[in-house]
C-alpha positions, 0 to 999 in steps of 0.5 A: 304849891307855894307852901309845898316848896317853902316846906320843901326849903325849908327841910332842905336847909336843916338837912343833917350832915352826912361826914364823908371821913371818918377815922379807922381806929388801930388796934393790936392784938396780943394773946396774953392781954384781954380786950375789947375795943371801946364804942367810943375809942377811948382806951382804958387801962382798967379794961385791959386784963392778962388772960387766966 
């Protein structure tokens, strides 16, 4: 029983952090432009182009 309590204590001490707040990313839409938002939130001008 003591080993189980020690294992549970060690597991609880190493619990990962779960974010309670995540900042939303906002983007705009323009019919003349082609752009797909990236998963990392970066906006690279080289990835934006005019539609043909």
